[in-house]
N, C-alpha and C positions, 0 to 999 in steps of 0.2 A: 296538404299533409304529406308527410314522408313515412314510408313503411319503417317499422322498427325491426330490430335484429331478430326478435322472436318470430315475427311474421315471415321474414325471409327464410329462417330455418324451417318453418312449417312448409313453406312453398317448396324448398329444395327436397325435403323429405318425401313429400307427395310425388314430386317429379321423379325422384330416384326409385321409389317403390312402385310407381304406377298404380297406386292403390291407397285410398284414404284409410282403409282398415289397417293395412300393414304399416303405413306411416304413423297412425295413431299409436299402434303398439310400440313402434320404435321410439316414439317421442314420449311414451308413457302418459298420454292424455286421452281423454274421451274422443271418440270419432266426431261427436256433435261439436265439441269445442274446436276441433281442428277444422271442420267444415265452416263454422262461423268465422274463424280467423281468415280462412282463404277467401270466403265471400267478401269479408271486409276489405281485404287486400285488393281484390278485383274491383270493388266499388271505388276504392281510393285511387287506383290507377286508371279507372274507366276503361278496362279491357277485360276480356275473358282469357284466363290463363290455362284452363283445363277443359277438355271435352270429356264428358262421362256418358258411356253407353253400356250396352250389355256386354261388350268385350272388355270393359274396364275403364281406366282413367288414362288419358294421354294429354300431352302438352299441345296447346294450340301453336300456331306459327309464332305468335307474339310471345307465348310462354317459352318456346324454345329459344328465342332470342334473349329473353330475360334471364334464363337459367344461368349461363356463364357469368353474367353481371352480378347476379345475386350471390353466386359462389365466391366471386372475387371480393365482394363486400364482406362476406362472412369470414373469408380467409384473412382479409386485412384486419378485421376486428379481432380475430383470434391472435394474430401476430401482435397487435397492439396490447392485448391483455397479457401476452407472454412477456413483452418488453416491460410492462409495469411490474409483473411478478418477479422477473429477474432483477430489475432495478431495486425492488424492495428487499430482495435477498442479498443485495450487494454484488451481483454478478455483472452488472452493467454500469457504466459511468466513466468518469475520468478522475484521476488523482494526481497531485503534484507532490513528489517526494524530494526532500532535501537531505543531503548527506554531508555531515561534517567531513572536511577533507581527510582527516585521519581515519575515518571509517569507510570511505568510498572503496578502497582497494579490496577489502574483504567482505563488505556487506552488499554493495550494489549488485554484483553478479548473481549471488544466490537469491536475493530478493526479487530481482527482475525476472529471473528464470522461473521462480515460483508463481509469480503473477501470470506470466505468459502460459504456463502449463495448467494452472488450476483456476485462473480467472481470465480466460482469453477475451472476455467481453469488456474488460477494463482497459482504458487508454491511460497509460502511466507515463508521465513526464518526470525526468530526474534532473537534479541540479546539485553540483558540488559547491559548497560555500563555507564560510567561516562562521564562528559561533554567533557573533552579534547580529549579522543579517539573517541568520537562520532563525533566531528567536523572534526578531522583528517580523520576518516573513510569516511565521506561524500566527503571531498575534494579529496581523493585518489580513490574513486569509490568502496570502500569496502561496503558501505551502499548506497541504493538508496534514502531512506527517513528516517527521524528521528523525534521523538516526544520529544520535549525538551522545555526549557525555555530560554527567552532572558535575557540579551543581548548576541548576538553572534558576528559574524565577517562578513566582506564583502565577496561577492562571493556566498552567500547563499540566496535562495528564501525562504520566510516564508509565512505561512497562519495561522492565529490565530484560534484555535478551541474552547477554553474556557478561561474565566478569573475567578479567584477565589480570595477570601480574603487571605491576608498574616496575620498570627497569631503570637502572642507571645506564646511561649511554656513554661509553668511554671510547677514546681513540684506540685503535689497534696498537699493541705494545705498551699500553698503560700498565703500571705496576699492579693494579687491581683487576686487570682484564681477565685473568685466569681464574678468578674466584667463582665459585658456584652461586654465591649469594653475598649481598652486601647490606649493611645498615646505612641509612641516610647519613647518620653521624660520621661515618668513615669518610665522607666526601666533604667534610667541613672546610678543608684547606684548599679546595679546588676552585679554579675559575669556572663560572657557569655561563651558559648561553640559554636564554629562556625567551618565551614569547613576550611581547609588550604588555604591560599591565592594562593598557587601554583595550586590549583585544577582548577581554572578558573579565571584569572585576571579580565576579563570584569565584572563578577558578583561582585567581591569584590570592584571594583571601584564604582559600583552602590550602594553597601552596605555603603561604605565610605560616599557617598553623602547623603544618607538618615540619617545616624547617625549624620553627620555634621549639616544637616538641623534641627535635633532634639536637637542640642546643646551639644552633648557630644561625646567622644571617648570611645567605649566599652572596659571594662576591660575583655579581653579574657584570660581565665585561661586554656582552653583546646581546641584543634582543632582535628577534625576527619572527614575523607572524607565520612564516612557512615552515612546516615540519621538515620538508626537504632541505631547506636552507639550514635549519638547526643541525640536521645530520651532517651536512657538508661542513659546517663550522667545527663540529666535533671531530670529523675525519681529518680536518686540517690542523687539529691540535689547539684550537682557540680556547676551548673549554669543554666541560661535560654538561649533560642535561639529563632529564628524566622524562620517559615517555612510556605509553602502553606498549606491551610486548609485541603486539601486532604491527607496530610501526617498523619493526625489523624487516618487514617485507618491502619497505620502500627503498632500502639501501642494503646491499649485500656485502659491500667491501668498505674497509676503512674504519668501521665502527664495531663495537662489541656491546651487546645487551646483557646486562647482569641483573637478575631479579633483586629487588629491594625487599628485605625481610618484612613480612607482614603487610605489604602494600599491594592493593589491587584497585582496579577501576572498572565500573560497569559501562556497558554500552546500552543506551536506552532508546526505545521508540517513544516519540513525544508528539502530542497533538494538543490542540486548543480545547480546553474544558468546554463542554456543551456541544461539541461538534457531533451531531447525530447522523452524519452521512452513513447509509448502509454500506456503501462501497468501502469507506474508511474502516469500519468495524469488521467487515469481512477480511480486509487485508491484514488488520491487526491480528485476527485469529489465525490466519494462514501463517504469518511470520512467527507468531508465538509458538505455534505447533512445530514449525521447522526448528526453532531455537531449542526446543526440548530434545530434539533428536540429532542436532548438527552442531559441531563446533564451528561457529561462523568465522572465528579468527583463523581457521585453517582451510576454509572451504572456498574462498574467493578465487 
């Protein structure tokens, strides 16, 4: 048989107090129960652990050797229980975070800083990706949470972090570049550069609806999946595009961002429905709390 943790705690208490009476008081049990458990432990180990005489209770030579080992076992058990408790609170574990390329610049730095400061026991891996592999990665468990933009697909839970204006992106010197605000319809006669329809069909269906509501079908002359490339094409005068205002941080020269009247886009935290990971939900709460107090689009 192997001693249980309770017996080891009783043994350590008697050894530290050098008294069954004081040890029983410390453990809040009867002295008789304590004596019975120590006797059972000694029979189990086939050794005498304590000498008792008129001067009190003292460890035998074997007991003195056993004491640090018992303490080590109890310490390891306490650490194991602490690990379990912290894991259940979402303070330990690992998470894989995906960032849509257009959100990485302003969201990754504050999110990772928050995790390091408030959840130092979490091991966080980050990856920048495009929308289709981001959604696939969530569905297949490659990512635990992603930071992206709607519309998405069924089966994903979302929490909005921030909403920001959608802007027309024009080349410097464009006749409308000095305007404080534009309607989408005012850009009906422009050449457009947009992402490929295959990049994410739900987005392009939403774009179609907004262009239709503005009364025109855009003349798309180039398509590119990279926001950086779209900005370069606008700066070169190939066409105009529309992007979230935070994308202005990706290029400071050659383009002008003009807000489109009444248009905004949220950035969302997204995870697979049914994911009950305590670490994930602790991170969701931390980032949500930050979002309430921080303009993420200006904090990266």
